[in-house]
N, C-alpha and C positions, 0 to 999 in steps of 0.2 A: 504494500500500500504506500502511496506517495505521502510524504510527511506534510502535514498542514503547516504552512509557513505564515498564514495570514495574521496570527496573533502572537507568535513566538518572537520575543525581542532579541533572542540570541541566535535565531536561525540564520544560516548563510543563504544568499541568493546567487544563483548562477546566471550569468549573462553570456549568451553565445554570440560571437561576432562573426558574421559571414562577410567575406571580402575576397577580392581577387589577389593573386600573388603580387601584382604590381602595386597594390595598395597596402602591403604589409606594414610599411613604416608608418603610414597615416593611421592605420588601425591600432598599431601598437602605441602610438602617441595618445590616441583617444582613451585607450584602456588605462594607460599610466595616469592620465588626468582624473579619470573616474575613481580608480582604486586609491589614489592619494587623498581624495576628498570625500570618501565614504567609509563606512564600516560594514563588514560582513558581506560585501559584494565580491564575488570571484568571477573574473572574466575568462573566457576561453576563446582561443583562436587556433587555427590549424597548426600554427607554428609550435604549439605546445605538445603535439602528438609525439610520443616517444618513437624513435627510429626502430624499425623492425616489427612494430605492432600492426594489427589489421586496421588499416587506415579508415576504410568505409565503416567498419563496425564501431570504431572509436567515435567517429562523427555521429553515428546514430545514437550511441549511448549518451554522448554529451548533449545532443539535442533533447533527448528524453529527460535528462536530469535538469535542464535549464528552465528557468521561469520566464526569461526574456530572450528575444533574438533581435540583434541590431544588424541590419544590412547596410554596409558602407558602400554606397553607390556613387561612382565617379563618372567615368567616361561612358556615355550611352552607346557609343559606336563599338564597344567591345562585346565579346560573347559572355553573357551572364547566365548561361544554362545551368552550371553547377550551383551557383549561388541561389538561383531560383528553385533548384531542386531542394536545397537545404531549407529555404523559406517555405516551400510547399510541404515538406516533411513536418516542419514545426507547426505550420498552420493546421495540418491534420491532427496533431496532438491537442491543439486548443479546442477541438471539437469533440474530444472524448468526454462522455458524460461522467458526472460524479468526480471530476478532477478536483482535488482539495486545495490546490493553489492556482492562482490566476496565471495565464500565459499571455504574453503580449508581444507583438511584432512591431518594430520601429524601423524606418528607413531613413538614414541620414544621407542627404544628397545636396549637391550644389543647387543654389536657388534657381539657376536658369536651366538646369537639367532635370526635368520631371522624372519620377521613378518609372521603372518598366511597367507596362500595362498589366501584367499578371498580378501585380500587387498594388495597383493604383487605388483600390478600394480600402487598403489598410492605412494605418496611421503613418504619415510621412512627416519628416522634419527637414524643411529647407534650412540651409546653413545661414540663418539669420539669428542675431543675438537673442531677439525676443522669442523666436520659435524654439531655439535650443535651450534657452532658460526655462521655458514652460515644460519642455520634455524632461529636463533634469529635476524640476520640482515634482513632476509626476513620478519619476523613477524613485526619488527620495521618499515620497509618500508610500509607494508600493513596497519599498524595502525597509520601511520603519526607521529611517535615519532621524536621530533625535538631537544630535549636536548642532547647536545654533551656528557654530563657526563654519560648519560645512555648508549650511544653507546660505550664510552670508557670502560664501565664496562662489555661489552659483553664477552671478554675472561675469566674474573673471574667468571661470572655467568655460562658460558658454562662448566668451570672446575668443579664447584660445582654440576651442574646437572649430569655430568659424574660420579662424586663420588658416587651419589645415585645408579648408576648401576654398581659400581665397582665389586661387587660380582655376579658371574653368578648364576642364580637361578636354581641350580641343586640339587637334593636331596642328603643330606649327608648320610642318611640311610633309607632304606625301606625294610621291611621283604620280604622274598621270597614267591612267591605265584603262584598259577595256577588258571586258569579260566575254568570252565566247563559249556558248553552250551548244553541244552537238549530240545528236542521238547516235549511239554506236551502231545500231542496226542499219543506219542509213549511210555509213561510211563505206563507199564502194571504190573510190579512186584516191590514191595517195596525194594527188596534186590538186584536188578540188573538193571542197566541203559541200554538203547538201545545200540547196538553195534556201531552205527554211531555217538554216543555222542562225541562231540569234546572237547579235552583237550588242552589248550594253556598256554604258559608261557614263561619266559625268556629262551633263547636258551640253555644257559649253564645248568640251572636247569633241563630243559626237557631232555637234553642229559644225565645228571647224574641219574635222577630217572627213566626215561622211555626209554632211549637209542635211542632217535631220535635227529637228528641234524637240524631239520627244525623248532623247537619251537612249533610243533603241532603234536598231535597223536589222535587216537580215542579210545573208551572204549574197543573194541575188542583187539586191539594191546596192550593196557596197561595190560590187563589180561594175554595175551600170554607172554608178557615180564616178568611179575612177576612169571609166572609158570616155567620159565627157571631156577630159583634158588631154589632148594628144601628146603634149611634150612630156608628160609624166605618167601617162597611162601604162606604158610598158613596164616601167620600174615598179609602179604600185601594184599592178596585176601579178608581177613576179613575186612581190612580197606576200601576196595572198596565197600563191602557190607554196611558198616556203612555210607559211603558217599552217596551211592544210597538211603538208607533209609532216610537220611537227606534231600536230594533233593525231594524225594517223599513227605515228610511231608511239605516241603516248598511249593510244588505245591498244596497241600491240605489246605494250610494256617493253619497248625497244629503246635503244639509245637515241636521244634527241639531239640534233645538231643545232648550234646557235643560228639565229636568223641573220643573214648577211646584208640583206637589202635595207632600204629606207623608204618610208611612206612620205610622199610629198603632199603638202596641203595645196590642193588645186594645181596650178602651174608652178608652184614653188614661189619663192625660194625656201620658205619654211619647210622643215622636214623632221620626221621622227624616226628614231631607230627602235624597232620592236624588240623587246627582251622578254622571254617567257619567264614568269615569276613562279607560278605553281599551277598544278592541275589537281582536281579532286572529282570523285564520283558523287553525283547528286542522287543517282538512283542506279538500278541495275543496268539501265540502257542509256544513261545520260551522264556525260562528263562535262566539266566546266574548266576553262583554262583562263587564268589572268595573265594578260600581256601588258607589260609596262611600255609606255611610249615616251622615250627619252629624246628631248630636243638634241639634234645632231648638228655639230658645226665642224667636225673634222677631228683629227688626232695628232699627237705630238711627234716630231722627228726625234730619233734617238741615235746616239753614236755617229753623228754627222758633223764634219768640220763646220765651225761657226759661219764662215763666209759662204761656204757652199750651201749651208742650210738657209742662210738669208736669201740667197739667189733662188733656191727651190721654192721657198715660201712666197717670194715676190712673184715668181712665174705662176704659181698656183693661184695667187690672188688675182693676177691679171687675167688668167683664163676664166676664173669664176666671174669676174666683173664682165668679161666679154660675153659669156654665155648665160649668165643669170640676170644681168641688168641690161646691157646694150641690146642684145639680141631679142629677148622677149618684150622689152619695154619700148624699144625704138625701132629696130629694123622690121619688126612684124606689125607695126602700126598700132600696137596696143595702147600706146601713150594717149592717142586721141580718145579711145574708149574709156580708159581709166581716168582721163582728165575730167570726165563728167562727174567723177566722185573723188574730189581732191583728197579727202581724208583717207580713203582706201588707197589711193596712189601713194600718198606719203607713208602710210603704214607699211605697204609692201616694199617700197624702196628702202625704208629705214630698216626693216627686218632683214632684207638681203645684205645691206651694207654692214649691219651689226654682226651678222653671222660670219661674213668674210673677215672682218677685222678681229672678231673674237677668236676665229680659227688661227689667224696670224699670231695673235698674242699667245694662244695656247701652244703653238708650235715653238715659241721661243722669241725672246727679244732680239732685235737686230737694228742696226743703224743704216742710214742712207749711204754712209761711206762704205760700209761692208758690201751693200748691194752693188754700188757703182764700181768699186774696185774689182769685185769678183766678176762682174759682167764684162767690163772692159778688158780684163786680162785674158779671159777665156774666149771672148768673141769681139774682135776689133770693131765690127759694125755696130756693137751694142751702144757705142757712144753716139751714133747717129740716130738712134731710135727716138 
C-alpha cells in the first residue's frame, strides 16, 4: 500500500524530473535550487541511475514512487517521444483509484515555446517570475514546507529558474536542406526516381530552387522546372541522376558515392552542392533521405607556388566573369529583359560577383604584382592584354 503523505510532516516527497540529455545541466540546476530551499523533497533525474542496472525498470519504479513529475521542456523542434512516454506513464498513475497521495504533473517551459500538444491540457508553467513563484508556492503547500525562510526565498528562486530559460532554444544556424521520400517498390531505374517522389523543404529554399511556393514538389515537376533553363538544365538534370543513383544504392544497402555535381538556381550564377546527410525508413516501403544544399563558390588551391596560384586564380576569375556575367547578361540580350526588374538584375549581378571574389579569397590571397609578374614572365603577350 502507498504511504499516505498528505498529513505526515516528516514524510519525504519524491519529484521526478523528465528532461532531454541536452538539458541535463539546466535540470540539475533547477533541482539544486529546489533541494537547497526545501525540506524532505528528493528529486530524481536519469543521471542518478546506477550504471549496470535495468534502466527502463528503474525509470518505472521511480515514476511509481514519485508524487510529482516536472517536465523540463526547451526546444520544441527536438524529439520529445521518450519524455512524453514518461509523462504518459505518470499520468496513468494519477488515474489509479484509491491512491492515498496526490500526483501532479508540471511542465516548465520557455514563455514563447508552448508545451507539446499531448500535455497541453495539464498544468504548465511558463518561465515567468510570477508563474514560477505560484508553482513553487503550490509545491511548498503540497509538500508541507513550514519554514518561513524558505517561503521568503520563493521570488529569488523563481528568478533564478527563469534565468535558466532566458535564452529561447532556437537554432542559431542550420544548413539548408531538402527531404526526398520515395517508395521502394517503385524504384525501377538507378538513374531516375519515380515521378511521384516527393521533395520537401523550407518554403523559401523550395521556391528558389524548384519554383514552388508550397514547400513541396514532386520529381516530375522538378525535372520540368530544370528543363526550363537551357544553360543549366544539363548540369541540374545530371545532379538529379546522381541523387537517384544514391537513393537506389541506399535502398540496396550498397555503398553510396558522394554527389559531384551542383544545382544551379535558374540560369545561375547561384548554385548549391548537394550533400547526403542521412536516410531512414519511414515504413516498410518508404525511405526518406535528407540532402543538404551547400552554397558552392569553389575550392582552395593547395601545394601550388604563390605566383602560379595567383595566375591560376586570376584566369579562373576571368573565365567565370566571361561566362557567368558577360555572356548570359550581355551577349545573349538578357540585360534588356532583366533591366525591366532592376532589383532582380542587381541581385543576380551582385550574387555572381560575390561568388567569384569569395572563391578568389578562399583560394588564397594574392597581389596584383604577383599576377602581373607571373603572367609577363610566362607569356610575353600577357603585357599587351
